[in-house]
Every structure is written in structure tokens, then in C-alpha cells.
C-alpha positions as CSV (number, residue, x, y, z in Angstrom):
1,M,123.6,101.0,76.4
2,G,120.7,102.5,74.5
3,G,117.5,100.8,72.9
4,L,118.1,98.2,70.7
5,R,115.7,96.7,68.1
6,I,115.8,92.9,69.1
7,T,114.2,90.1,66.8
8,L,114.1,86.4,68.7
9,V,113.4,83.8,66.0
10,E,111.6,80.4,66.8
11,F,109.9,78.7,64.2
12,N,107.7,76.5,66.5
13,P,105.0,78.0,68.4
14,S,104.8,76.4,71.5
15,G,107.0,74.2,73.4
16,G,110.0,74.9,75.6
17,L,112.0,76.5,73.5
18,F,109.0,78.7,72.7
19,Q,108.6,79.4,76.5
20,F,112.0,80.5,77.4
21,A,112.1,83.1,74.3
22,V,108.8,84.5,75.5
23,Q,110.2,84.8,78.8
24,L,113.5,86.2,77.6
25,G,111.8,88.7,75.3
26,E,110.0,90.1,77.9
27,A,112.8,90.4,80.0
28,L,114.7,92.1,77.6
29,A,111.8,94.6,76.4
30,D,111.9,95.2,80.5
31,R,115.7,96.7,80.2
32,G,114.5,99.1,77.4
33,H,114.5,97.3,73.8
34,D,112.1,97.0,71.6
35,V,111.3,93.4,70.9
36,E,109.6,90.6,68.5
37,L,109.5,87.2,68.4
38,V,108.8,85.9,65.0
39,T,107.1,82.6,64.8
40,G,104.2,80.0,63.6
41,P,100.6,80.6,64.0
42,D,98.4,80.3,66.9
43,P,101.3,80.4,69.6
44,E,100.7,79.3,72.9
45,L,101.5,82.8,74.3
46,A,100.7,85.9,73.7
47,S,102.2,89.8,74.0
48,R,102.2,90.7,77.4
49,R,104.7,94.0,77.3
50,P,104.1,97.0,75.5
51,N,107.7,97.0,73.7
52,F,107.2,93.4,73.1
53,R,105.5,91.5,70.9
54,V,104.7,88.0,69.7
55,V,104.4,88.1,65.6
56,P,102.8,84.7,64.2
57,Q,104.3,84.8,60.7
58,L,106.0,81.6,59.9
59,P,104.0,78.8,58.1
60,T,105.6,76.4,60.6
61,W,103.9,74.2,63.3
62,H,103.3,72.9,66.9
63,A,106.1,70.7,67.9
64,S,103.5,68.0,69.4
65,A,101.2,68.1,66.3
66,G,100.9,64.4,65.1
67,A,103.3,63.2,67.4
68,G,101.1,59.8,67.9
69,D,100.7,60.0,64.0
70,P,101.5,55.8,62.7
71,R,104.5,55.6,60.8
72,A,103.6,56.1,57.3
73,R,101.5,59.3,57.9
74,R,104.6,60.7,59.9
75,R,106.8,60.2,56.5
76,L,104.3,62.3,54.8
77,R,104.1,64.8,57.4
78,R,107.8,65.4,57.3
79,V,107.9,65.9,53.8
80,A,105.4,68.5,54.1
81,R,106.9,70.1,56.9
82,A,110.2,70.2,55.4
83,V,108.6,72.4,52.4
84,R,107.1,74.5,55.0
85,Y,110.2,75.5,56.7
86,H,111.7,76.2,53.7
87,L,109.3,78.6,52.9
88,A,109.5,79.8,56.7
89,W,112.8,80.9,56.1
90,I,111.6,83.2,52.8
91,V,109.1,84.6,55.0
92,L,111.4,85.3,57.9
93,L,114.2,86.9,55.0
94,R,111.4,89.0,53.5
95,H,110.5,90.0,57.2
96,L,114.0,91.0,58.6
97,R,114.7,93.0,55.0
98,A,111.4,94.9,55.6
99,T,112.1,95.2,59.7
100,R,116.2,96.1,59.9
101,P,116.7,94.7,63.5
102,D,119.6,95.0,65.5
103,V,119.8,92.0,66.1
104,V,118.9,88.7,64.9
105,Q,118.2,85.8,67.9
106,F,117.8,82.3,66.9
107,S,117.7,78.9,69.4
108,G,120.4,76.7,67.4
109,Q,120.4,75.0,64.1
110,R,118.4,71.7,63.1
111,F,118.6,71.6,59.3
112,P,120.8,72.1,56.5
113,V,118.7,75.3,55.3
114,D,119.3,76.5,58.7
115,G,122.9,76.6,57.9
116,L,122.8,77.9,54.6
117,M,120.5,81.0,55.4
118,L,122.9,82.3,58.2
119,R,125.4,82.3,55.7
120,W,122.8,84.6,53.6
121,L,122.0,87.3,56.4
122,A,125.7,87.2,57.6
123,R,127.1,88.4,53.9
124,G,128.1,92.2,53.6
125,A,129.4,94.4,56.1
126,D,129.3,94.0,59.7
127,G,127.8,97.6,60.0
128,K,125.1,96.9,56.9
129,R,123.2,93.6,58.6
130,P,122.5,92.6,62.1
131,L,124.0,90.8,64.6
132,L,123.3,87.5,64.5
133,V,123.6,85.3,67.8
134,S,121.8,81.8,68.6
135,L,120.9,80.8,71.8
136,A,122.0,76.8,71.5
137,H,119.8,75.3,73.5
138,A,122.4,72.2,72.4
139,P,125.4,71.8,70.5
140,A,124.0,69.4,67.8
141,P,120.9,68.8,66.8
142,F,118.9,65.7,68.2
143,N,117.9,62.6,66.5
144,E,114.0,62.2,66.7
145,Q,113.3,59.3,64.5
146,R,113.6,55.9,65.6
147,A,115.3,54.3,63.3
148,T,118.9,54.9,63.9
149,G,119.0,55.2,67.4
150,E,121.9,57.6,67.3
151,V,121.3,60.1,69.7
152,F,122.3,62.9,67.2
153,K,121.3,63.7,63.6
154,S,124.9,63.0,61.3
155,G,125.5,63.2,57.9
156,P,127.9,65.1,55.5
157,L,125.2,67.4,53.9
158,L,124.2,68.6,57.5
159,H,127.8,68.9,59.1
160,R,128.7,70.8,56.5
161,S,126.0,73.3,56.5
162,L,125.6,73.8,60.4
163,Q,129.3,74.6,60.2
164,L,128.8,77.3,58.0
165,G,126.1,78.4,59.7
166,Y,128.4,78.3,63.0
167,R,131.3,80.6,61.6
168,S,128.6,83.2,60.3
169,L,127.6,83.7,63.5
170,D,128.2,86.7,65.7
171,G,128.4,84.9,69.3
172,V,126.6,82.2,70.4
173,L,124.8,82.1,73.7
174,V,124.7,78.7,75.7
175,L,123.1,77.7,79.3
176,G,126.2,75.9,80.9
177,E,129.7,75.9,80.8
178,R,129.6,72.2,79.8
179,T,127.9,73.0,76.9
180,A,130.3,75.7,76.1
181,A,133.0,73.5,75.7
182,D,131.1,71.0,73.9
183,L,129.9,73.0,71.6
184,R,133.5,74.7,70.6
185,T,134.5,70.6,70.5
186,A,131.5,70.5,67.8
187,W,132.6,73.6,65.8
188,P,135.3,74.7,66.3
189,D,134.9,77.4,64.1
190,V,132.4,79.8,66.1
191,R,133.7,83.3,66.8
192,E,132.0,84.2,70.4
193,V,130.8,81.4,72.9
194,A,129.2,83.0,76.4
195,V,127.4,81.5,79.1
196,V,124.1,82.9,80.4
197,P,121.7,81.1,83.1
198,H,118.5,79.6,81.8
199,G,115.8,81.4,83.5
200,D,113.3,80.3,85.8
201,E,109.8,78.9,84.8
202,G,108.0,81.2,86.8
203,I,105.4,81.5,83.5
204,F,103.5,78.6,84.9
205,L,103.3,79.3,88.4
206,R,100.0,81.5,89.5
207,E,100.2,80.8,93.3
208,D,102.3,79.6,96.0
209,P,103.2,75.9,95.2
210,P,101.9,73.0,97.5
211,P,104.8,71.8,99.7
212,A,106.6,68.1,98.6
213,A,105.8,66.9,102.1
214,G,102.3,67.2,101.8
215,T,102.0,65.3,98.6
216,E,102.1,61.4,98.2
217,R,104.8,59.0,97.2
218,E,104.7,60.2,93.5
219,L,107.2,60.3,90.9
220,L,107.3,63.0,88.1
221,F,108.9,62.3,84.5
222,F,107.9,65.4,82.5
223,G,108.4,66.5,79.0
224,T,108.9,65.4,75.7
225,M,109.4,61.5,75.5
226,Q,113.3,60.9,73.7
227,A,115.4,58.0,73.8
228,Y,118.7,60.3,75.1
229,K,116.3,61.1,78.0
230,G,116.5,57.2,79.6
231,L,112.7,56.5,79.6
232,D,114.1,52.7,79.6
233,L,116.2,53.1,82.4
234,L,113.7,54.8,84.6
235,M,111.3,52.0,83.8
236,S,113.8,49.6,85.1
237,A,114.6,51.6,88.3
238,F,110.8,51.9,88.7
239,A,110.1,48.2,89.2
240,I,113.0,48.2,92.0
241,V,110.9,51.0,93.4
242,R,107.8,49.4,93.2
243,A,109.2,46.3,95.1
244,R,110.7,48.5,98.0
245,C,108.0,50.9,98.1
246,P,104.7,49.7,96.7
247,Q,102.7,52.7,97.2
248,A,105.1,54.7,94.5
249,R,103.1,56.2,91.5
250,L,105.5,57.3,88.6
251,V,103.5,59.9,86.4
252,I,104.7,60.0,82.9
253,A,103.9,63.3,80.7
254,G,105.1,64.6,77.3
255,A,104.4,64.1,73.9
256,P,106.1,61.1,72.3
257,S,108.7,61.7,69.3
258,G,109.2,59.9,66.6
259,D,111.9,57.9,68.9
260,T,109.6,56.4,71.1
261,D,107.7,53.0,70.6
262,L,104.6,54.3,72.4
263,A,103.0,51.0,72.3
264,E,106.0,49.3,73.6
265,L,105.8,52.2,76.8
266,E,102.1,51.5,77.4
267,S,102.7,47.6,77.8
268,A,105.9,48.4,79.9
269,A,103.6,51.0,81.9
270,D,100.9,48.2,82.5
271,R,102.7,45.0,83.5
272,L,104.7,47.5,86.1
273,G,101.6,48.9,87.7
274,G,101.6,52.1,89.4
275,V,102.5,53.8,85.9
276,H,100.7,56.8,84.5
277,L,101.1,57.6,81.5
278,R,99.8,60.7,80.1
279,A,101.4,60.8,76.3
280,G,100.4,64.3,74.7
281,Y,101.3,67.8,74.8
282,V,100.5,69.1,78.2
283,P,99.0,72.6,78.1
284,L,100.6,75.6,79.8
285,S,97.4,75.9,82.4
286,E,98.0,72.2,83.3
287,V,101.7,71.5,84.1
288,A,101.4,73.3,88.0
289,G,99.0,71.0,88.5
290,I,100.8,68.3,87.4
291,F,104.1,69.0,89.6
292,G,102.2,70.2,92.4
293,T,101.0,66.6,93.3
294,A,104.6,65.3,92.7
295,R,106.9,64.5,95.4
296,V,110.2,64.4,93.1
297,V,111.0,65.1,89.6
298,V,113.1,62.8,87.7
299,A,115.2,63.1,85.0
300,P,117.4,60.1,84.1
301,Y,119.0,61.4,80.9
302,R,121.8,59.8,79.1
303,Y,122.7,63.1,77.8
304,A,121.9,66.3,78.6
305,N,123.0,70.1,78.1
306,A,121.0,72.8,81.0
307,S,117.2,71.3,80.9
308,G,113.9,73.0,81.2
309,V,112.5,70.3,83.3
310,V,115.0,70.8,86.1
311,E,113.9,74.5,86.0
312,L,110.3,73.6,86.3
313,A,111.2,71.2,89.4
314,R,113.2,74.5,91.1
315,T,110.4,76.8,89.9
316,F,107.8,74.6,91.4
317,A,110.1,73.8,95.1
318,R,110.6,70.2,93.8
319,P,113.7,68.1,94.3
320,V,115.2,66.5,91.2
321,V,116.9,63.3,91.2
322,A,119.0,63.3,87.9
323,T,122.1,61.4,85.9
324,A,125.5,63.3,86.4
325,V,125.4,64.5,83.0
326,G,126.6,67.8,80.8
327,D,125.6,70.7,83.1
328,L,123.0,69.2,85.4
329,P,124.8,69.2,88.2
330,R,125.6,72.7,88.1
331,V,122.0,73.2,89.0
332,V,121.0,69.9,90.8
333,R,123.3,70.1,93.5
334,D,123.3,66.5,95.4
335,G,122.4,66.2,98.8
336,E,121.3,69.9,98.6
337,T,118.3,70.4,95.9
338,G,118.4,66.8,94.8
339,L,120.5,63.9,94.3
340,L,122.9,62.9,91.4
341,V,123.2,59.4,90.4
342,P,125.7,57.7,87.6
343,P,124.4,57.8,84.1
344,G,122.8,54.0,82.7
345,D,122.9,52.5,87.2
346,A,119.3,51.9,87.5
347,E,119.6,50.3,91.0
348,A,121.3,53.2,91.9
349,L,118.6,56.0,90.5
350,A,116.0,53.6,92.2
351,A,117.7,54.0,95.4
352,A,117.8,57.8,95.2
353,L,114.1,58.0,94.2
354,V,113.4,55.4,97.5
355,R,115.5,58.1,99.7
356,L,113.0,60.6,98.9
357,L,110.0,59.1,98.2
358,E,110.3,57.7,102.3
359,D,111.8,60.8,103.7
360,P,108.9,63.5,102.8
361,A,110.5,66.0,105.1
362,A,114.1,65.7,102.9
363,A,112.2,66.2,99.8
364,Q,110.7,69.2,100.9
365,R,114.2,70.7,102.5
366,M,115.4,70.2,99.4
367,G,112.6,71.4,96.8
368,E,113.0,74.4,98.8
369,A,116.2,75.3,98.3
370,A,116.4,74.5,94.8
371,R,113.6,77.3,94.6
372,A,115.6,79.5,96.7
373,H,118.6,79.1,94.3
374,S,116.6,79.3,91.6
375,A,115.0,83.0,92.4
376,A,118.9,84.2,93.7
377,E,120.3,82.8,90.1
378,S,118.3,82.7,87.5
379,S,115.7,85.3,87.4
380,W,114.9,86.5,84.0
381,A,116.0,90.2,84.9
382,T,119.6,88.5,85.2
383,V,119.5,86.1,82.3
384,A,118.3,89.5,80.0
385,A,121.3,91.6,82.0
386,R,123.6,89.1,81.1
387,V,122.4,88.7,77.4
388,E,122.3,92.1,76.7
389,E,126.1,92.4,78.5
390,E,126.9,89.8,76.0
391,L,125.3,91.8,72.9
392,A,126.8,95.0,73.3
393,R,130.4,93.5,73.6
394,W,129.7,91.7,70.4
395,L,128.4,95.3,68.4
396,G,131.5,96.5,69.9
397,Q,133.6,94.4,68.2
398,R,132.1,94.7,64.5
399,P,134.3,97.4,63.3
400,A,137.6,95.9,64.3
401,R,136.0,92.4,62.4
402,A,135.6,94.8,59.3
403,T,138.6,96.4,59.4
404,E,140.8,93.0,60.0
405,T,138.3,91.4,56.6
406,A,139.3,94.6,54.7
407,G,142.8,94.4,55.7
408,T,143.1,90.2,54.4
409,R,141.5,91.4,50.9
């Protein structure tokens, strides 16, 4: 297909979704498209291709900013951020009106305004507006507040607005078959759903990673600390691990979210011993060092779709012990690239962790297999080719849709 003018939108200028968008944008640019990533201020990555641009235009914020603030300050911050987020949509709409891209791709919906603005963008004939696409990392937005304990945000206004938004999209890209099924269940009015690979995390890799067999008995939990990721289960399992393997060490590295009681987690870590809690956003330059000292990466999630942390582990040739939820079994191949355990089972999780901590050769073999699978299945060239294929298909369907719409009036 000919080169397209593609605008990727990621409101937060750092973190996993932003890093994903940068790597996808570069890969699409390598295929001859003109790509821009519209985001917030001071992005953690700059443009690295002549036909790919990072445009820090939105009045948003870094996702990890203020993560450890007291509750009263967090409430005030949420109000201020709500205002800034709505302003960001106004800036974005003006930008799209001025640049008129062929495709606009978002990374999911989180708030009522998202659905309403997607509907606004979708107005008019198909041929006179950009193709509207979302790469939905999750079928529904996660609840990051401690008060309710619910995994997902809910409420009639949110549901109606997101339903309107998904109905307005020309297509949705997801990162696994289970996620596709969940999306269809949650939003049955969505027009098109297509599965693409996640993509590796080579952006963090400067040299070959050290072998897993050469590490100490160190476990790593990496990423934003959110309740659905099962940190409480991991702490229960690690108590069992320490009883069986006293030399074991657990590193927890990532920014706490609103549903994480950091003081309680620190207290539990002190009681257990052997836990290094690194609370705060991990800069890109420090990621390789953290993964390089770990023997095993653990993903004890209660709920998951695809996982950038699992892709990081595969990129750094580390085996993953994960719960068998969502699309994780597709990338964590039990006994080959890691070990799978039932969700919520601390004893099974501990047994799997001890197995790899005490068998460095097995840990290295699984880690190397994981890296080989990532190289074969999840290169960004592969991801971009699949995304391009779906964009071409959806663009080709637009005249037919316009005709069908006219025929029903």
C-alpha cells in the first residue's frame, strides 16, 4: 500500500503504553509511512527516524508523577488532571483538523470524554475523515483507586460513553485472542477486531543480557504496583519461598498506583526479609540493570491481557513464572519459556519460583527459549506489517460502509 499519514495518540509521555507507541511508530515509519506520535510534555523518548516525529503538544502529565502523594493531595490532583485531560482533547482536535491524517490510532479509552470525542471525530462521511483505530491493551479501563477494590472502572455514564466510542471506531487492534473475545463480550457493537503481536522490548537492550544462570537467587516483580497484579499473593508465596530457600531475594520495582497501600507493603517487606522495595518509576536507563540481576521474573496477576513485563523478560532472556490468566499462556509456554500456575494459589506459585531459583540451568534454558520466541514472533517489523495489513483492509471497507449508511436513510 502507499504511504499513509498516521497519527498515534498517547496522552501520557512515559511508561509502557508510550514506549509501545514509539516502537510501533518507528516500525511503521520504516515501512514508508509518515508517522507522528502526539503526546504530553517532556517525553522520555525522542524521535529517532526521519519520518517519525514525537510531538509533545498535549497538556497532560507523566503517569507516575505524584504516585506517592498523600490521599488528600491525590484527590486535588485528580480534579486538576481532569481539567487538563479535557483541554488535551481540545488541543488534539485542533491538531487533527490542521494536519488531516489518513489514520488516527489511540491506545484504548479510560474516561467518558474519550468516548464522546471519538464520536465527534467519527461524524461525517467515511471518506472525509481519518480512519479511527484503537489499539486496546485492555477491553475496559482498570480501576486505579483504593476505595472500591474493583478491578475495572464502572458506572452508567462511563459505560454508555465508552460504548459510543467503540461503536465509532473503524477497527480495534488487540494483543491476543482472549483479549479479542473479552472485547467482543464487553462491547458487542465494535465493528472490527484484529489480533496483532505485542512487539519486543528491544528499546531497553543495549547489549546481550547476562545469562540467567550467572545470577544470584533473585526474583523480580516489575511495573506499576496495582492490585490486580497480585502483589499480595506474591508476598504470601515469597514467605514460603524464603522458608525453603533462605538465600532468595525479591525485588519489587515500579511506581505505586492509587490502589496500593505502600506503607502496608513496606511493612510486609520488612517482616519477611529479603525484599527490596523500589517504589517509583524506573527510568529507561536503569531497566537493563534491574533485569540483568534477576534470575526469574514473576507475574502473579489476577487478571491480565498481554503484558509488556513478560515481553521485557523475553527480551532479556529471563524465564517468567506467571498465573494462567488472559493471554499470558500464549507467550509463557509452560515448561519451555517459563512456568504457569493457577491464579490465586500461593503454594503453587512458591513451588514454581523455588524450582527455577534452585535450578539455574533450567532458568537459563527457558530464558533463552523465551528470547528466541520473541525474536521469531514479536519483532516490530512483524507487528508493523500486521497493523499495516489491517489498516489497508479497513480503509478498503470505507466506501462500502458509506454506501450502506446512505441506503438506510
